[in-house]
VODREN-412477 format. One line per field, with one value per residue (C-alpha): residue number from 1; residue in three letters; x, y negated, z negated. Coordinates in nm, 3 decimals, m for minus. Layout:
palum <- NUM:...
zati <- Ala:...
xx <- X:...
yy <- Y:...
zz <- Z:...
END
This chain:
palum <- 1:2:3:4:5:6:7:8:9:10:11:12:13:14:15:16:17:18:19:20:21:22:23:24:25:26:27:28:29:30:31:32:33:34:35:36:37:38:39:40:41:42:43:44:45:46:47:48:49:50:51:52:53:54:55:56:57:58:59:60:61:62:63:64:65:66:67:68:69:70:71:72:73:74:75:76:77:78:79:80:81:82:83:84:85:86:87:88:89:90:91:92:93:94:95:96:97:98:99:100:101:102:103:104:105:106:107:108:109:110:111:112:113:114:115:116:117:118:119:120:121:122:123:124:125:126:127:128:129:130:131:132:133:134:135:136:137:138:139:140:141:142:143:144:145:146:147:148:149:150:151:152:153:154:155:156:157:158:159:160:161:162:163:164:165:166:167:168:169:170:171:172:173:174:175:176:177:178:179:180:181:182:183:184:185:186:187:188:189:190:191:192:193:194:195:196:197:198:199:200:201:202:203:204:205:206:207:208:209:210:211:212:213:214:215:216:217:218:219:220:221:222:223:224:225:226:227:228:229:230:231:232:233:234:235:236:237:238:239:240:241:242:243:244:245:246:247:248:249:250:251:252:253:254:255:256:257:258:259:260:261
zati <- Met:Thr:Val:Phe:Ser:Gly:Leu:Val:Leu:Met:Gly:Ala:His:Ala:Met:Ala:Gln:Ser:Phe:Gln:Pro:Val:Thr:His:Leu:Ala:Cys:Pro:Gly:Gly:Asp:Phe:Ile:Val:Asp:Ala:Arg:Pro:Trp:Gly:Glu:Asn:Glu:Ala:Gly:Gly:Ser:Arg:Ala:Glu:Leu:Arg:Tyr:Arg:Tyr:Arg:Gly:Val:Val:Leu:Ala:Ala:Ile:His:Tyr:Glu:Ala:Tyr:Tyr:Lys:Asn:Leu:Asp:Pro:Trp:Leu:Arg:Gln:Ala:Ser:Pro:Arg:Ile:Tyr:Asn:Leu:Gly:Leu:Asn:Leu:Asp:Thr:Ser:Gly:Ala:Ser:Lys:Arg:Ser:Gly:His:Asp:Arg:Gly:Asp:Thr:Leu:Tyr:Leu:Pro:Pro:Ser:Ala:Phe:Thr:Gln:Gln:Glu:Val:Glu:Ser:Leu:Ser:Asp:Cys:Leu:Ala:Gln:Arg:His:Val:Ala:Ala:Leu:Arg:Arg:Asp:Phe:Glu:Arg:Ala:Gln:Ile:Thr:Ser:Ser:Ala:Phe:Leu:Asn:Leu:Met:Lys:Thr:Arg:Thr:Gly:Thr:Gly:Arg:Asn:Gly:Val:Ala:Arg:Leu:Val:His:Ala:Asp:Ala:Pro:Leu:Thr:Ala:Ile:Tyr:Gly:Ser:Gly:Trp:Leu:Leu:Ile:Leu:Val:Glu:Arg:Asp:Gly:Arg:Val:Leu:Leu:His:Thr:Asn:Met:Thr:Ala:Asn:Asn:Ala:Ala:Glu:Ser:Ala:Val:Trp:Gly:Gln:Ala:Ala:Ser:Gly:Ala:Asp:Gly:Arg:Gln:Val:Leu:Arg:Ala:Gln:Arg:Gln:Val:Arg:Phe:Gln:Gly:Gln:Glu:Arg:Asp:Ala:Gly:Ser:Tyr:Leu:Pro:Glu:Pro:Glu:Met:Asn:Thr:Gly:Arg:Arg:Leu:Lys:Asp:Asp:Tyr:Val:Val:Glu:Trp:Gln
xx <- 21.495:21.599:21.319:21.383:21.179:20.891:20.932:20.786:20.947:20.727:20.910:20.965:20.691:20.774:20.521:20.603:20.265:20.126:20.010:19.626:19.424:19.258:19.197:19.280:19.125:19.194:19.324:19.404:19.794:19.768:19.640:19.635:19.688:19.682:19.726:19.799:19.935:19.909:20.139:20.159:19.923:19.791:19.588:19.270:19.219:19.352:19.661:19.784:19.798:20.116:19.963:20.152:20.070:20.149:20.104:20.206:20.396:20.609:20.545:20.480:20.620:20.355:20.305:20.020:20.094:19.783:19.892:20.154:19.923:20.094:20.486:20.557:20.429:20.747:20.835:20.524:20.612:20.970:21.093:20.726:20.618:20.290:20.040:19.692:19.444:19.221:18.917:18.910:18.795:19.132:19.177:19.468:19.418:19.711:19.493:19.400:19.242:18.873:18.609:18.441:18.751:18.885:19.220:19.463:19.790:19.970:20.157:20.488:20.558:20.894:20.972:21.220:20.933:20.614:20.534:20.354:20.089:20.077:20.039:19.736:19.594:19.616:19.487:19.178:19.117:19.116:18.946:18.652:18.624:18.687:18.600:18.355:18.517:18.786:18.630:18.431:18.695:18.941:18.641:18.551:18.860:18.978:19.333:19.344:19.683:19.762:19.666:19.826:20.038:19.847:19.540:19.349:19.347:19.339:19.134:19.183:19.063:19.292:19.300:19.195:18.915:19.111:19.420:19.487:19.716:19.935:20.245:20.489:20.849:21.084:20.941:21.122:21.164:21.218:21.142:20.950:20.995:20.822:20.589:20.493:20.599:20.945:20.982:21.305:21.293:21.493:21.537:21.573:21.995:22.040:22.041:21.864:21.637:21.508:21.170:20.905:20.580:20.294:19.939:20.029:19.984:20.332:20.646:20.800:21.176:21.414:21.765:22.049:22.159:22.291:22.354:22.269:22.414:22.494:22.767:23.007:22.796:22.480:22.313:22.238:22.427:22.357:22.611:22.513:22.581:22.533:22.470:22.228:22.122:21.748:21.469:21.727:21.858:22.151:22.006:22.099:22.026:22.061:21.713:21.585:21.707:21.354:21.162:20.941:20.878:20.513:20.398:20.548:20.602:21.027:21.232:21.541:21.776:21.626:21.686:22.063:22.371:22.446:22.798:22.815:23.041
yy <- 20.132:19.803:19.563:19.196:18.882:18.951:18.734:18.930:18.860:18.906:18.735:18.350:18.349:18.437:18.359:18.460:18.624:18.682:19.019:19.026:19.235:19.579:19.781:19.794:20.124:20.223:20.554:20.754:20.724:20.364:20.112:20.219:19.943:19.900:19.522:19.459:19.161:19.077:19.116:19.072:18.779:18.753:18.457:18.693:18.633:19.007:19.157:19.422:19.501:19.650:19.839:19.874:20.156:20.098:20.358:20.226:19.933:20.188:20.123:20.466:20.526:20.614:20.774:20.803:21.162:21.176:20.848:21.106:21.382:21.715:21.567:21.520:21.791:21.952:21.653:21.688:22.086:22.013:22.223:22.333:22.029:21.986:21.840:21.715:21.650:21.389:21.476:21.261:21.412:21.377:21.480:21.736:21.898:21.687:21.622:21.277:21.040:21.101:20.926:21.083:21.125:20.935:20.811:20.762:20.753:21.029:20.887:20.992:21.032:21.072:21.360:21.100:20.905:21.094:21.475:21.717:21.672:21.234:21.333:21.544:21.305:21.082:21.300:21.375:20.998:20.920:21.206:21.231:20.928:20.656:20.836:20.609:20.282:20.418:20.439:20.099:19.916:20.028:19.964:19.648:19.471:19.183:19.055:18.717:18.491:18.175:17.948:18.133:17.875:17.600:17.673:17.928:18.188:18.566:18.840:19.249:19.543:19.785:20.056:20.330:20.494:20.605:20.777:21.108:21.328:21.266:21.442:21.481:21.474:21.212:21.072:21.294:20.965:20.628:20.442:20.511:20.290:20.309:20.205:20.494:20.830:20.823:20.803:20.695:20.878:20.780:21.073:21.038:21.172:20.906:21.077:20.915:21.104:21.044:21.211:21.250:21.161:21.324:21.548:21.874:22.084:21.897:22.053:21.797:21.717:21.584:21.473:21.363:20.951:20.858:20.801:20.540:20.400:20.140:19.873:19.722:19.351:19.566:19.589:19.889:19.956:20.228:20.406:20.521:20.676:20.405:20.665:20.953:21.232:21.273:21.457:21.595:21.239:21.017:20.690:20.363:20.333:19.937:19.959:20.098:19.777:19.621:19.896:19.765:19.974:20.142:19.993:19.642:19.551:19.502:19.571:19.820:19.554:19.354:19.635:19.762:19.632:19.867:19.981:20.213:20.517
zz <- m0.959:m1.055:m1.185:m1.044:m1.149:m0.991:m0.676:m0.349:m0.029:0.285:0.569:0.484:0.262:m0.113:m0.402:m0.762:m0.917:m1.266:m1.367:m1.425:m1.643:m1.533:m1.809:m2.197:m2.358:m2.738:m2.770:m3.114:m3.041:m2.910:m2.653:m2.271:m2.070:m1.698:m1.515:m1.145:m0.957:m0.561:m0.326:0.080:0.077:0.447:0.622:0.611:0.234:0.164:m0.038:m0.194:m0.566:m0.743:m1.059:m1.384:m1.681:m2.013:m2.304:m2.634:m2.528:m2.265:m1.924:m1.720:m1.374:m1.117:m0.776:m0.577:m0.404:m0.224:0.004:0.158:0.245:0.103:0.182:m0.217:m0.360:m0.373:m0.636:m0.847:m0.898:m0.969:m1.301:m1.351:m1.594:m1.769:m1.576:m1.710:m1.438:m1.568:m1.323:m1.000:m0.713:m0.508:m0.125:m0.184:0.159:0.340:0.649:0.816:0.529:0.463:0.294:m0.031:m0.218:m0.555:m0.512:m0.850:m0.946:m1.104:m1.429:m1.605:m2.021:m2.048:m2.350:m2.461:m2.569:m2.609:m2.751:m2.572:m2.828:m2.775:m2.418:m2.452:m2.656:m2.438:m2.171:m2.371:m2.458:m2.078:m1.944:m2.218:m2.412:m2.175:m1.822:m1.733:m1.881:m1.653:m1.351:m1.357:m1.459:m1.185:m0.932:m1.064:m1.082:m0.811:m0.811:m0.700:m0.593:m0.628:m0.323:0.017:0.223:m0.038:0.183:m0.015:m0.252:m0.180:m0.349:m0.359:m0.535:m0.704:m0.450:m0.720:m0.949:m1.195:m1.304:m1.150:m1.377:m1.653:m1.622:m1.941:m1.771:m1.625:m1.301:m1.016:m0.757:m0.864:m0.585:m0.204:0.085:0.386:0.576:0.849:0.947:0.741:0.386:0.192:m0.148:m0.446:m0.698:m1.027:m1.016:m0.721:m0.429:m0.121:0.145:0.470:0.486:0.750:0.630:0.843:0.777:0.663:1.015:1.109:0.942:0.735:0.743:0.535:0.559:0.244:0.391:0.060:m0.307:m0.550:m0.852:m1.062:m0.931:m1.163:m1.203:m1.314:m0.951:m0.766:m0.500:m0.185:m0.037:0.268:0.595:0.915:1.181:1.070:1.259:1.145:1.374:1.597:1.690:1.618:1.419:1.322:0.980:0.941:1.098:0.753:0.545:0.586:0.487:0.178:m0.124:m0.129:m0.468:m0.470:m0.126:m0.219:0.081:0.047:0.115:m0.175:m0.416:m0.337:m0.222:0.104:0.103:0.452:0.487
END
Protein backbone atom coordinates (compact mmCIF):
# COMPACT_ATOMS: atom_id res chain seq x y z
CA MET A 1 0.00 0.00 0.00
CA THR A 2 1.35 3.40 -0.96
CA VAL A 3 2.20 5.63 1.99
CA PHE A 4 1.36 9.28 1.41
CA SER A 5 2.34 12.42 3.29
CA GLY A 6 -0.20 12.00 6.09
CA LEU A 7 -2.91 14.16 4.52
CA VAL A 8 -6.27 12.60 5.30
CA LEU A 9 -9.13 13.53 3.00
CA MET A 10 -12.67 13.43 4.37
CA GLY A 11 -15.01 15.12 1.93
CA ALA A 12 -14.12 18.80 1.71
CA HIS A 13 -12.21 18.69 4.98
CA ALA A 14 -8.48 17.93 4.87
CA MET A 15 -6.06 18.06 7.78
CA ALA A 16 -2.54 16.84 8.39
CA GLN A 17 -2.05 15.22 11.80
CA SER A 18 0.99 14.07 13.74
CA PHE A 19 1.45 10.74 15.48
CA GLN A 20 1.07 10.80 19.27
CA PRO A 21 2.52 8.26 21.75
CA VAL A 22 0.47 5.29 22.96
CA THR A 23 3.18 3.09 24.51
CA HIS A 24 6.95 2.62 24.45
CA LEU A 25 8.16 -0.68 25.91
CA ALA A 26 11.72 -1.91 26.30
CA CYS A 27 12.22 -5.54 25.30
CA PRO A 28 15.43 -7.61 25.15
CA GLY A 29 15.51 -7.45 21.35
CA GLY A 30 14.73 -3.74 21.09
CA ASP A 31 12.02 -1.18 21.74
CA PHE A 32 8.36 -1.83 20.88
CA ILE A 33 6.63 1.47 20.11
CA VAL A 34 2.99 2.26 19.35
CA ASP A 35 1.71 5.67 18.36
CA ALA A 36 -1.47 6.96 16.76
CA ARG A 37 -2.94 9.92 14.93
CA PRO A 38 -6.57 10.99 14.48
CA TRP A 39 -8.60 10.99 11.31
CA GLY A 40 -12.26 11.49 10.45
CA GLU A 41 -12.76 14.33 12.91
CA ASN A 42 -16.38 15.40 13.39
CA GLU A 43 -18.38 18.22 14.92
CA ALA A 44 -19.37 16.04 17.90
CA GLY A 45 -15.75 16.13 19.09
CA GLY A 46 -14.86 12.59 18.08
CA SER A 47 -12.59 10.98 15.52
CA ARG A 48 -10.96 7.66 14.70
CA ALA A 49 -7.34 6.67 15.24
CA GLU A 50 -4.71 5.30 12.87
CA LEU A 51 -2.33 3.11 14.87
CA ARG A 52 1.32 2.61 13.95
CA TYR A 53 3.40 -0.24 15.41
CA ARG A 54 7.20 -0.33 15.34
CA TYR A 55 9.72 -2.84 16.61
CA ARG A 56 13.43 -2.11 16.37
CA GLY A 57 12.53 0.72 14.02
CA VAL A 58 10.60 -1.50 11.58
CA VAL A 59 6.97 -0.50 10.95
CA LEU A 60 4.81 -3.62 11.34
CA ALA A 61 1.74 -4.34 9.23
CA ALA A 62 -1.40 -4.69 11.34
CA ILE A 63 -4.80 -6.28 10.66
CA HIS A 64 -7.74 -6.18 13.07
CA TYR A 65 -9.17 -9.58 12.09
CA GLU A 66 -12.03 -9.70 14.59
CA ALA A 67 -13.47 -6.45 13.19
CA TYR A 68 -14.48 -8.43 10.10
CA TYR A 69 -16.27 -11.31 11.86
CA LYS A 70 -14.62 -14.43 10.34
CA ASN A 71 -14.39 -13.14 6.78
CA LEU A 72 -10.61 -12.70 6.81
CA ASP A 73 -9.76 -15.89 8.68
CA PRO A 74 -8.46 -17.66 5.52
CA TRP A 75 -5.79 -14.96 5.20
CA LEU A 76 -4.80 -15.29 8.87
CA ARG A 77 -4.07 -19.00 8.32
CA GLN A 78 -2.64 -18.61 4.81
CA ALA A 79 0.56 -20.65 4.33
CA SER A 80 0.29 -21.88 7.97
CA PRO A 81 2.52 -19.22 9.57
CA ARG A 82 3.75 -19.30 13.15
CA ILE A 83 1.19 -17.40 15.22
CA TYR A 84 1.81 -16.17 18.76
CA ASN A 85 -1.35 -15.32 20.72
CA LEU A 86 -0.81 -12.67 23.37
CA GLY A 87 -3.64 -13.49 25.75
CA LEU A 88 -6.48 -11.12 24.84
CA ASN A 89 -10.04 -12.35 25.30
CA LEU A 90 -11.03 -11.97 21.65
CA ASP A 91 -14.46 -12.55 20.14
CA THR A 92 -13.67 -15.08 17.41
CA SER A 93 -17.26 -16.31 17.03
CA GLY A 94 -18.00 -14.32 13.89
CA ALA A 95 -21.36 -13.33 15.38
CA SER A 96 -22.72 -9.82 15.79
CA LYS A 97 -20.45 -7.71 17.96
CA ARG A 98 -20.91 -8.31 21.67
CA SER A 99 -19.56 -6.51 24.71
CA GLY A 100 -17.18 -8.08 27.20
CA HIS A 101 -14.39 -9.00 24.77
CA ASP A 102 -10.99 -7.49 24.11
CA ARG A 103 -9.95 -5.88 20.85
CA GLY A 104 -6.48 -5.92 19.34
CA ASP A 105 -4.56 -5.93 16.09
CA THR A 106 -2.58 -8.84 14.69
CA LEU A 107 0.96 -7.73 13.87
CA TYR A 108 3.16 -9.16 11.12
CA LEU A 109 6.93 -9.53 11.55
CA PRO A 110 8.44 -10.33 8.14
CA PRO A 111 11.01 -13.15 7.98
CA SER A 112 13.29 -10.85 5.96
CA ALA A 113 13.68 -8.64 9.04
CA PHE A 114 13.17 -10.98 12.03
CA THR A 115 14.18 -14.53 12.92
CA GLN A 116 11.80 -16.93 14.64
CA GLN A 117 13.79 -16.54 17.85
CA GLU A 118 13.41 -12.75 17.70
CA VAL A 119 9.64 -13.03 17.23
CA GLU A 120 9.38 -15.45 20.14
CA SER A 121 11.39 -13.07 22.29
CA LEU A 122 9.04 -10.18 21.50
CA SER A 123 6.02 -12.40 22.17
CA ASP A 124 7.37 -13.36 25.59
CA CYS A 125 8.15 -9.72 26.37
CA LEU A 126 4.67 -8.43 25.50
CA ALA A 127 2.67 -11.36 26.93
CA GLN A 128 4.62 -11.68 30.18
CA ARG A 129 6.95 -8.82 31.09
CA HIS A 130 4.73 -5.96 29.86
CA VAL A 131 1.24 -7.46 29.77
CA ALA A 132 -0.23 -5.05 32.36
CA ALA A 133 1.50 -1.97 30.96
CA LEU A 134 0.40 -2.79 27.41
CA ARG A 135 -3.26 -3.00 28.38
CA ARG A 136 -3.07 0.09 30.58
CA ASP A 137 -1.46 2.22 27.89
CA PHE A 138 -3.85 1.16 25.14
CA GLU A 139 -6.90 1.76 27.31
CA ARG A 140 -5.76 5.12 28.73
CA ALA A 141 -4.35 6.72 25.60
CA GLN A 142 -6.23 9.78 24.33
CA ILE A 143 -5.50 10.92 20.79
CA THR A 144 -6.33 14.58 20.17
CA SER A 145 -6.54 16.52 16.94
CA SER A 146 -5.74 20.07 16.12
CA ALA A 147 -8.80 22.31 16.03
CA PHE A 148 -11.65 20.91 13.94
CA LEU A 149 -12.83 23.66 11.54
CA ASN A 150 -10.83 26.05 13.76
CA LEU A 151 -13.46 25.66 16.47
CA MET A 152 -12.62 22.71 18.72
CA LYS A 153 -10.27 19.82 19.29
CA THR A 154 -11.41 16.24 18.90
CA ARG A 155 -10.46 13.36 21.18
CA THR A 156 -10.55 9.58 20.76
CA GLY A 157 -9.16 6.40 22.28
CA THR A 158 -7.27 3.64 20.51
CA GLY A 159 -10.24 1.28 20.33
CA ARG A 160 -7.91 -1.52 21.45
CA ASN A 161 -7.03 -3.33 24.69
CA GLY A 162 -3.63 -4.50 23.50
CA VAL A 163 -2.10 -6.64 20.76
CA ALA A 164 -3.97 -9.78 19.70
CA ARG A 165 -1.22 -11.79 17.98
CA LEU A 166 2.20 -11.75 16.42
CA VAL A 167 2.65 -13.57 13.12
CA HIS A 168 6.06 -14.46 11.70
CA ALA A 169 5.20 -13.77 8.06
CA ASP A 170 4.63 -11.02 5.53
CA ALA A 171 1.11 -9.62 5.79
CA PRO A 172 -1.14 -11.41 3.26
CA LEU A 173 -3.21 -8.25 2.72
CA THR A 174 -1.67 -4.85 2.05
CA ALA A 175 -4.91 -2.85 2.21
CA ILE A 176 -8.54 -3.29 3.26
CA TYR A 177 -11.13 -0.83 1.97
CA GLY A 178 -14.84 -0.69 2.70
CA SER A 179 -17.29 0.72 5.21
CA GLY A 180 -20.11 -1.80 5.38
CA TRP A 181 -21.11 -5.15 3.88
CA LEU A 182 -18.50 -4.94 1.09
CA LEU A 183 -14.73 -5.20 1.49
CA ILE A 184 -12.12 -4.49 -1.17
CA LEU A 185 -9.02 -6.54 -0.38
CA VAL A 186 -5.59 -5.97 -1.89
CA GLU A 187 -3.49 -9.11 -1.60
CA ARG A 188 0.29 -9.11 -1.35
CA ASP A 189 0.69 -10.28 -4.94
CA GLY A 190 -1.49 -7.39 -6.15
CA ARG A 191 -4.72 -9.27 -6.77
CA VAL A 192 -7.73 -7.18 -5.77
CA LEU A 193 -10.88 -8.89 -4.52
CA LEU A 194 -14.44 -7.92 -3.73
CA HIS A 195 -15.46 -9.76 -0.56
CA THR A 196 -18.59 -9.71 1.58
CA ASN A 197 -18.35 -8.64 5.22
CA MET A 198 -21.17 -10.35 7.08
CA THR A 199 -21.59 -12.45 10.20
CA ALA A 200 -20.48 -16.08 10.12
CA ASN A 201 -24.03 -17.42 9.63
CA ASN A 202 -23.93 -15.90 6.12
CA ALA A 203 -21.93 -17.60 3.39
CA ALA A 204 -18.97 -15.46 2.34
CA GLU A 205 -18.72 -14.45 -1.32
CA SER A 206 -15.63 -13.27 -3.15
CA ALA A 207 -14.78 -12.22 -6.71
CA VAL A 208 -11.62 -11.04 -8.43
CA TRP A 209 -12.01 -7.37 -9.40
CA GLY A 210 -8.60 -6.40 -10.71
CA GLN A 211 -4.83 -6.21 -10.25
CA ALA A 212 -2.70 -3.60 -8.48
CA ALA A 213 0.84 -2.81 -9.58
CA SER A 214 3.41 -0.04 -9.44
CA GLY A 215 3.22 2.40 -12.35
CA ALA A 216 6.11 3.95 -14.26
CA ASP A 217 5.89 7.14 -12.17
CA GLY A 218 5.99 5.20 -8.89
CA ARG A 219 2.29 5.56 -8.15
CA GLN A 220 0.12 2.53 -7.57
CA VAL A 221 -2.10 1.55 -10.48
CA LEU A 222 -5.30 -0.47 -10.20
CA ARG A 223 -6.37 -2.21 -13.40
CA ALA A 224 -9.96 -3.25 -12.82
CA GLN A 225 -13.26 -4.07 -14.48
CA ARG A 226 -15.70 -1.16 -14.64
CA GLN A 227 -18.64 -3.57 -14.79
CA VAL A 228 -18.36 -6.52 -12.45
CA ARG A 229 -20.76 -9.31 -11.54
CA PHE A 230 -20.97 -9.81 -7.79
CA GLN A 231 -23.64 -11.44 -5.64
CA GLY A 232 -25.62 -12.29 -8.74
CA GLN A 233 -25.81 -8.68 -9.97
CA GLU A 234 -24.01 -6.55 -12.53
CA ARG A 235 -22.48 -3.65 -10.64
CA ASP A 236 -20.81 -0.39 -11.63
CA ALA A 237 -17.47 -0.60 -9.86
CA GLY A 238 -16.97 3.14 -10.15
CA SER A 239 -19.06 3.43 -7.00
CA TYR A 240 -16.31 1.62 -5.07
CA LEU A 241 -13.65 4.30 -5.62
CA PRO A 242 -14.64 6.47 -2.60
CA GLU A 243 -14.46 3.49 -0.23
CA PRO A 244 -12.16 4.28 2.73
CA GLU A 245 -9.17 2.28 3.90
CA MET A 246 -10.26 0.87 7.24
CA ASN A 247 -7.35 2.09 9.36
CA THR A 248 -6.50 5.46 7.82
CA GLY A 249 -9.61 6.78 6.10
CA ARG A 250 -7.75 7.25 2.81
CA ARG A 251 -10.00 6.55 -0.16
CA LEU A 252 -9.29 3.92 -2.78
CA LYS A 253 -9.17 6.57 -5.49
CA ASP A 254 -6.59 8.54 -3.50
CA ASP A 255 -4.25 5.56 -3.21
CA TYR A 256 -4.53 4.25 -6.79
CA VAL A 257 -4.65 5.51 -10.35
CA VAL A 258 -7.53 3.45 -11.79
CA GLU A 259 -7.28 2.05 -15.32
CA TRP A 260 -10.58 0.52 -16.40
CA GLN A 261 -10.31 -2.67 -18.43
